N, C-alpha and C positions, 0 to 999 in steps of 0.2 A: 431406563435406569442406567447409571454409569457403572464403570468398573471400579470396585473398591480396591484399595491397596493395603495389604495386611503386613505388619511387621513380623519378624521371626517368632514362631511359637503360637500365633493366634490363627493360623489356617492358611488357606491358599488364596491367591487373587482370583476373582471371578469376573467374567464378562456377562452381564445380565441384561437382556433385552425384554422390556415389558411393554405390553400394549397400553397406550395412554387411556384407552377406553375402559380398561379393567380397573377394579379397585386395587389399592396398593397391596393388600394382603393376597388377594387372588392372583394378581400379576406376579408377585414374588414366588408364590407357590408354583404357578405354572412354569415360570422361567427356570426354577431350580429342578422341577420334575423333568422338563425337556432336556436340561443339561445332563442329568443322570441317564436318561433313556438314550440319548445320542452318544454317550460315552465321553462327552467333554469333561465330565466330572467322574473320575475313575473310582472304582471301589476302594475304600479305605482313605480317600482324600479327605483331609480335615477342612471344615468350613470355618469362616471367620466367626469370632465370638459375636453374640447377638448385639452387644453394645457397639462394637466396631463396625459391623455391617449396617446397623441403623444410622450411625453417623455418616458413613460413606454414601448411603442412599437417600439420606434426608427424610427418613421415616422414623416412627417411634420404635423403641426397643420392643414394646409389646407386640407390634406388627410382625417383626422378625421372629420373635419367640413363638407366636401363634403359627406362622408359616412353617417353622422348624417342627413344631409339635405335630402338625397335620401330616407332614411328610414322614415323620417317625412312625406315626400310626399307620400310614400306608405302606410302610416297609422300604421306602426309598433312603431313609437316613437312619442312623443309630445315635443315641445320646447316652453317655455314661459319665458319672461324676468323676471329674479329674481328667477325663480323656477328651472332653469336648464333643462336638457334633461332627460326625463323619458320614460319608457315603456308605450305605450298607453293602456287604459283600454280595457278589452275584449269586443267584440261586443255582443249585447244582444242575448240570446239564444232563438231560435224559440220555441213558445209555444208547449207543448206536447199535443197530442190528449187527450180528456176528459178521455178515459179509462186508459191511461197511468198515468195521474194525479191522478186518483182514486186509482190506485194500489200503488202509492208512498206516498199517503197522510198519514201524521202522525195522529194517532187517537187523538180525543179530550180527551178521558178518557182511561187510560191504566190500566187495571186490569189483565194483563197477569202475570203469576207466574214467579219466578226465581230470582227476584232482591229485595234487601232491600230498605228501604227509604234512599237513599244516602245523602239526605239533613240533616240527623242526624249525619253525620260523625263528630267526636269530634275534629274539627280542632285545637282548642286552646289546648286541652290536648295532641294531637299528636305533635303539635309544641313544647310544653314544654318537652315532652319525647324525641323528636329528638334533641333538644338542649342539654339536659342532656347526652344523649347517645354520641353525638359528642364530648362533652367536656371531656368525660372519655375514649373514644375509643382509643385503641392502634393504633399505625401507621400501623401495619400489617392488620388492618381491611380494609384498602383501597387497599389491594393487592388481588390476587387470593386467594380463601379460600377453606375450607373443603367442598367437595360436599355434605356432610350431613347437612351443614348449620352452622351458627355461634353458638358457645357453649353457648353464653349468652342467645340466644332465646331458644335453646334446653333445657337449665336448667330451664328457666322461664316456658316453656310449660310443662315440667316434673311436676312441682308443681301444675300448674293450672289445667291440665288435670286430675291429680290424685284427687284433692279435688273437682273439679266442675263436672267431667264427670265419675269418677270412673275408669279411665284408668291406667293400670300399664305401666308407661312410663319413664323408666330410660333414661337420655339424650343420652346415647350411642346407644339407639334403635330408635331414632327419626331421620328422614331425612326431612329437610325443602324443600318444593317444591314451584313451581310457580303456586300454585292452585291445586284444586282437579283433574282436567283433567290430569295434568302432573303426579300426583301420580298414577292414574289409568293406564296411559300409561306406566309408568315405571314398574309397577307390571305385566302388560300384557307381556312386553318384557322379564322380568325375568322368567315368566312361559313358555316362548318359544313356544307360539302358542297353548297352550292347550285349552281344552273346558272350557268355562266360562259361568256359568248359571247366568242369570240376570232376575230380576223381570218383570212380565208381568201383567199389564202395567208398563212401566218405561220410562225413558228419552231416546228418539232415539239417541241423540247426543252421550250419553255415550256408547251406543251399537256400534256406529260407531268408537268411540275411540278404543274400544277393537278390532274390526275387523281390523282397520288400523294397530294395533300393532301385528297382526298375530293371534289373538285369534278366536276361533269358538264359536259363541254366541248361546246359547239355552235358551228357556223361562222357567221360574218358575212361576206358577200361584200365584196370590195374592187374598186372600179373606178377610173377616172381621177380621180375626185373624193374618193377615200379610202373609208373604211368605209361601207357602205350602211346607214344608220341605219333605213331602213324595214323591214329584215329583222328588227329587234328587236321590232317590233310583233307578229310572228308567233310569237315565242318566249315561251311562257307561263312565269311564275315565274322570270325571269332575275334573279339576285342581283347580277350585275356583268358589265361588258363591258370587255375589255382592248384598248386601242388604242395605236397609235404615230402620233399626229397630226402631229408635226413632220416626220417622214420615214419613211413606212410601210416596214416590213420584210416582204418583200423587194422590193416593187414600186417603192419610192422616191417614191410620190406623197405630197403634203401634203394633209391633210384640209381640204376646201373650207370657207370661212366659213359657208355655209348649213348644211353638215353639222355643223359645230361647234355652231351654235345648236340644231339639231335634236337633237343628242345630249344636250346639257345639258338641254334641255326634257324629253326622254324620261326622264332620270335623276330630275328633280324630280317629274315626274308619277307615276313608278313607285316612288319612294323607293329607287331602285337606285344602285349604285356604279359610277363610271367609274374604271378603273385606267389611268392615263396613264403609258406607258413612254416616257420622254424620253431614250432611250439615246444619241442624238447630236445633241440639239437645239441645241448651241452652234455646230455647223458648217453655216452657211448661207452660200452664195456669191453669189447674185444680188442680195441685199439684206440688211437686218437680219434676224437670226434671228426666226422666227415665235414669238410669245409662247406660253407654255404654256396649254393648255386649262384647267388648274386655276384660273387667274385669273378665268374666267368663272363658275365654280360651285364655290367652295372647300368648300362644305358637302357636295358630292356627288362630288368627285374625290379619289382617292388618287394623288398625284404621286410617281413613282418615278424617281430619277436615281442615277447612280453616277460614280465617278472612273475607271471601267474604260476608257472611250474617250478621256478627256482626259489621263489620266496612265498608267494601266496596270492590267490585270486583277489582277495579283499583289498589289496593295494590299488587295483585298477590302474596299473601302469603298463603301457606298451609303447612300441615305437615302430615307425615305418621309415625305411631308408628308400628314398625315391630316385628314379631317373630324373635328371635335371628338368626336363620339360614338364614334369608333373608336380613339382614342388609348390609352385604358386597356386595352382588349381586345388590341390589337396589342402593347403593351408587356408584357402578361402572357404572351402567346404567345412573345415574344422571350425573356423571362426563363426560360421552361421549354424553350426551344430550345437556347440556348448561353449563357444568363445576360446577356452583353453582348458586343459587338464589342470586339476588342482596343483598348486605350486609347492607346498611344503613337502609333500611326499617326493616330488622331483628332486628337491634340494637334498633330502636325506639319502635318496638312492644314489645321487651323484657323489656324495661323500662316501657312501659305502663302497662304491666302485673305486674311487680315487685312493682309498685307504687299503685296497685289495682285500677288505673283509668279504666282499662279494665273491671274489674268486675262492677264498678259503671255504666259504659256505657251500659253493657249488661243488667243490672237490669232496667235501664231507658228505654231501647228499649223494653224489655219484657213487661213493663207496657203500653208503647205506642202501641205495636202490639196487646196486649190484648184488649185495648179500641177499636181498629179498628176491631178486630174480633167480639167484642160485637156489634158494630154498624152494621156490616154485618148481624148478626143474627137478630138484632132488625128490620132491614129493610125488610128482607125476611120473617120474622115471621114463622108461623106454616104451611104455604102453600107449602113450599119446604123442602125437606129433605136435610140437609147440613151435610156432613161428614168430618172427619179429623179436627175437630175444637178444639181439646184438646191441640194442639201444632202447631208450625211452622208459616209460612208466607203465607199459602194458604189454601183454603177449596175447597171441591168438592160439587158442587150443582147438584143434579140429575135432568135431564130433559128427556122428551120423544123423542125429535127430535132435535139432536145437529145441524144439518144443518140448519133447519128453525130458531132456536134461534140465530145462528151465523150470519145469513143473516139479521135478525132484528137488532142485535147488531151493525153490520157494518154500517147499514143505520143511526144509531144514533151516529156514531163516537166512539163506544165503542169497545175496544179490550180485549178479554178474551181468555184463553186457553181452550182446550176441550179434553175429555178423548180419543176420537177417534184417535188423532195423536200419542198416546203413546203406542198403542198395537204393539206387535211384527209383527203381520200379520194384517195390517189395512183392514177395509172393511168387516170383517166377520159378519155374521148375528147373531142376538140374544144376543149381548153383551150389558152390561150396558152402558148408555150414560150420559154424564154430562159436566158441565162447570168447568174448573179448574180456580178458581178465586184467584188471588194474591192480598193481601192487603198491601204489602210492598212498592210498587212503587209509588203510587200517593202522591203528596204533601198534607199537612194537609188541605189547603184551598179548594182543589178540590175533596177530597175524598168523602165528603157527597154528592156532586152532582153526582159523578160517581156511587155511590150506588143507588141514585134515578133513574138514567138512567137504571142501571141493573135491579132494581125492576120493572120498567115499561116494559122493554123488556120481562121479565119473566111473568109478569101479563098478557101481551097481548096474549102470547101463552097459558096461563091458561084459559083465557076467551074464546079463539077460540076452545079449546078442549071441553069446556062445553057449 
């Protein structure tokens, strides 16, 4: 059977496939029944009127009415005078056992790291930028584009990254990506499965991205001065090292100047690549943000940044500033990955940067997150050592027993990150323990209460130890 087309007010369009060997009524009943079961007809969807459907399918109105009546009797459809025939509501779902409910429960207070306060997204400024961008966009902006990204955004990023992060970023060396993860994945593919050193502790998801791209992951220790560059000397054949120099994740330390020099010297001597993850480099609270490592060795550093922490992860906009010899290879990998990142958001971000609305938004966020950082420190006081507080959207709170603290936190409906999940080899004895507390996610009105719960959970453990 064909697909009927319904005008407004008489229902939905349907795609109905019936077996020619079936009778017309039986075939229609079976096709509608399958569509409801498969979810292709959603609960509450209105079906075409019997006369309209009969005309479209070339059957009698009585055949359609009989099929509808049968499915109403079976509970698949409902029919009410004046409301037409609709797909019946789903039956109530059986209650899950208590343990399953507990596993799926959304925490009352979410202090997990990794996300900004998306409630601060500058919707009005974004809309203005989008309108201006669309008003001036050339027609070809709506066609397939350069895998490196729109030239408008690459030009805007070139100026912004140079003045705000100290990055040497000519537009021709920038590739726009759909976030940091894609940039890391593209680089791994270009390195053709080489050995990639990654900070320990670090984000497990990023290690998995490298492994799935064919890379061999090896750990590099992190101490109070950042990544231990001397470890790289013992790793033969290292193609690249991934670091978070501005604000290490999850310890929060900043790469010491001596280590920065040692790292760039190592890259030059080995012909290796440094992958700089500058995920929250704009958010420094004690002084001006630390400049990007890339500015010290532009020919040996691939700089990766995104709008995920400054604007929001939903935009899926990131950028990679590459050494000259990698630009073509990464652009080729991007072409065969997804051709190019969507263009309209790129145009809007370019306009936001060029109008300096992006700078104003980042400054406002920096003040807001600093206040949140200060509230965290004030609540925890001097009874806890809190590390990584100079920058970023998270802090590391040292504890003696992660498992016990996490259990108490869960009982209070509080979700936090913990250091144990970030080690390359989890479960080893004698390692530092701590909570990774993110202060970007909670809404303003619930943040103080979330800190109160965190403080009580930690104080309970402190009292038990003494």
